[in-house]
C-alpha positions in Angstrom: -22.5 -52.6 -1.5 -20.3 -49.9 0.1 -21.6 -46.4 0.2 -20.2 -44.0 -2.5 -18.4 -41.0 -1.2 -19.8 -38.0 -3.0 -17.4 -35.4 -1.4 -16.0 -32.9 -3.8 -12.2 -32.7 -3.4 -11.5 -29.6 -5.5 -13.2 -26.3 -6.0 -14.7 -25.7 -9.4 -13.1 -22.9 -11.4 -16.4 -21.1 -11.5 -19.5 -21.6 -9.4 -23.1 -20.3 -9.0 -25.2 -21.0 -5.9 -28.8 -20.0 -5.7 -31.0 -19.2 -2.6 -34.6 -17.9 -2.4 -33.6 -14.3 -2.8 -29.9 -14.2 -3.7 -27.4 -15.7 -6.1 -23.8 -16.3 -5.2 -21.6 -16.5 -8.2 -17.9 -16.2 -9.2 -16.8 -12.6 -9.8 -17.2 -11.1 -13.2 -15.4 -8.0 -14.6 -18.7 -6.0 -14.6 -18.8 -6.4 -10.8 -15.6 -4.5 -10.2 -16.8 -0.9 -10.4 -19.5 -1.6 -7.8 -17.0 -3.5 -5.6 -14.6 -0.5 -5.9 -17.4 1.9 -4.8 -18.4 -0.1 -1.6 -14.7 -0.8 -0.6 -14.2 3.0 -0.7 -17.4 3.7 1.3 -16.8 4.5 5.0 -20.3 3.4 6.0 -19.9 0.0 4.4 -16.4 -0.5 5.7 -17.1 0.6 9.3 -15.8 -2.7 10.7 -13.0 -3.2 8.2 -11.0 0.1 8.6 -7.8 -1.6 7.5 -9.2 -1.9 4.0 -10.9 1.5 3.7 -9.3 3.8 1.1 -10.1 5.4 -2.2 -9.7 2.3 -4.4 -9.0 2.6 -8.1 -10.7 0.3 -10.6 -7.3 -1.1 -11.5 -6.5 -2.0 -7.9 -9.9 -3.7 -7.5 -9.5 -5.6 -10.7 -6.1 -6.9 -9.7 -7.4 -7.7 -6.2 -10.5 -9.6 -7.3 -8.8 -11.4 -10.2 -6.1 -12.7 -7.8 -8.9 -14.1 -5.7 -10.5 -15.8 -8.6 -7.1 -17.3 -9.5 -6.8 -18.6 -5.9 -10.2 -20.3 -6.4 -8.8 -22.2 -9.4 -6.0 -23.4 -7.1 -8.4 -24.6 -4.4 -7.3 -21.9 -1.9 -10.3 -19.5 -1.8 -13.9 -19.2 -2.9 -14.7 -15.5 -3.7 -18.3 -14.8 -4.7 -20.4 -11.8 -5.7 -23.8 -11.5 -4.0 -26.5 -10.8 -6.6 -30.2 -9.9 -6.2 -31.7 -11.2 -9.4 -34.3 -9.4 -11.4 -34.8 -7.5 -14.7 -31.7 -5.6 -13.8 -29.7 -7.7 -11.4 -28.1 -5.8 -8.5 -24.7 -6.6 -6.9 -25.2 -6.1 -3.1 -21.9 -7.4 -1.7 -19.3 -10.0 -1.7 -19.0 -13.2 0.3 -17.5 -16.7 0.2 -14.6 -18.5 1.8 -11.7 -16.1 2.2 -9.5 -19.2 2.8 -10.0 -22.9 2.1 -7.9 -25.9 3.3 -9.3 -29.0 1.7 -6.7 -31.2 3.5 -7.7 -30.0 6.9 -11.4 -29.7 5.7 -11.7 -26.1 7.0 -12.6 -22.7 5.6 -13.0 -19.1 6.8 -16.3 -17.4 5.9 -16.2 -13.7 4.8 -19.0 -11.2 3.9 -19.4 -7.6 3.0 -22.8 -6.2 2.3 -23.4 -2.7 0.8 -25.0 0.0 2.8 -28.8 -0.3 2.5 -28.8 -4.1 2.5 -28.0 -4.7 6.2 -30.7 -6.1 8.6 -32.8 -7.7 5.9 -31.8 -11.3 6.5 -29.4 -11.5 3.6 -26.4 -12.5 5.8 -28.3 -15.5 7.2 -29.4 -16.6 3.7 -25.9 -16.3 2.4 -24.6 -18.4 5.3 -27.3 -21.1 4.7 -26.4 -21.3 1.0 -22.6 -21.3 1.4 -22.4 -23.4 4.5 -24.7 -26.1 2.9 -22.3 -26.2 0.0 -19.2 -26.3 2.3 -20.3 -29.0 4.6 -22.5 -31.1 2.3 -20.6 -30.9 -1.0 -17.0 -29.9 -0.2 -16.9 -32.1 2.8 -15.7 -29.4 5.2 -15.5 -30.2 8.9 -15.1 -26.6 10.2 -16.1 -23.2 9.0 -14.6 -20.2 10.9 -15.9 -16.6 11.1 -13.8 -13.7 12.3 -15.4 -10.3 13.1 -14.5 -7.1 14.8 -15.2 -6.7 18.5 -17.2 -3.6 17.5 -19.4 -5.5 15.1 -22.2 -6.1 17.5 -24.8 -6.8 14.8 -22.7 -9.7 13.3 -21.8 -11.0 16.8 -25.5 -11.0 17.8 -26.4 -12.7 14.6 -23.8 -15.5 15.2 -24.7 -15.9 18.9 -28.4 -15.9 18.0 -27.7 -19.0 15.8 -25.8 -20.6 18.8 -22.6 -20.5 16.7 -19.8 -21.1 19.2 -17.2 -18.4 20.1 -13.7 -19.8 19.9 -11.4 -17.0 20.9 -10.4 -13.4 20.9 -7.5 -12.2 18.8 -5.5 -9.1 17.8 -3.1 -8.9 14.9 0.6 -7.8 15.2 0.3 -6.2 11.7 -2.7 -4.3 10.5 -5.2 -6.6 8.7 -8.7 -5.9 7.3 -9.7 -4.7 10.8 -6.6 -2.7 11.4 -5.3 -3.2 14.9 -8.7 -3.9 16.3 -9.6 -6.8 18.6 -11.5 -9.5 16.8 -13.8 -12.3 17.9 -13.5 -15.8 16.4 -16.5 -18.1 15.9 -16.7 -21.6 14.4 -19.3 -24.0 13.1 -18.2 -27.7 13.3 -19.6 -30.5 11.2 -21.1 -31.8 14.4 -22.9 -28.5 14.9 -24.1 -28.1 11.3 -27.4 -29.9 11.6 -28.7 -27.7 14.4 -27.2 -24.5 12.9 -28.8 -25.3 9.6 -32.2 -25.7 11.2 -31.9 -22.3 12.8 -30.8 -20.7 9.5 -33.7 -22.4 7.8 -36.0 -20.9 10.4 -34.6 -17.5 9.7 -35.1 -18.0 5.9 -38.6 -19.3 6.2 -39.6 -16.2 8.2 -38.4 -14.2 5.2 -39.8 -14.0 1.7 -39.8 -17.5 0.3 -39.3 -21.1 1.4 -36.5 -23.3 0.2 -37.3 -26.6 -1.5 -38.7 -29.6 0.4 -35.2 -30.7 1.4 -34.2 -27.3 2.7 -31.4 -26.8 0.2 -30.6 -24.3 -2.5 -30.1 -24.9 -6.2 -26.4 -25.2 -7.3 -24.9 -24.6 -10.7 -21.3 -25.5 -11.6 -20.5 -23.2 -14.5 -17.3 -25.1 -15.3 -19.4 -28.0 -16.5 -19.9 -26.0 -19.7 -16.1 -25.4 -20.6 -18.9 -8.0 7.8 -16.9 -10.7 9.1 -13.6 -10.5 7.3 -13.5 -9.4 3.7 -13.7 -11.7 0.7 
């Protein structure tokens, strides 16, 4: 009997992914005031100066809802990063800032609020999201673009042996303004080794993943400082 291809060919309208410490879920309107605050915070947006300004709630609402609409078209996967608890805390945004399911590629993006850097959350988010991308969406490449100045992110990626693929600069200001950016990529052929390194980082943190080294996933639609997400 031929093997059954379980690859997901479209993005679900809403999605929740769970890791040991964090939850990644589709944006909700209650997230927008917090997103407004950290998009307007110079410390949080150090490596994304092209986006830093005093955002209004209306601007953020329009921005995030446009991203959720793109998710329903299969073009993007924007997610809020949540620390669960009695009072859950939104600590940033992440996801795939672009998705091409024909070319089987995506670009990873992440912003974490001030106070949540250097705690291993970025690695856990990558493990949760890249597992979903490669193992459920059937992606063959995930790209990461970060500022030349963003030494912590570059060290993180290089410490995971994620390959550098180029240096770029935009003609028009983007999220990083006119800054030089470094591009990295994880190919499907790299994923097994990168996943083992990410699992090692996660296991040195608070809690282990399950015996298969994967996170729990919930498709909500079943019930009717890399670049910014």
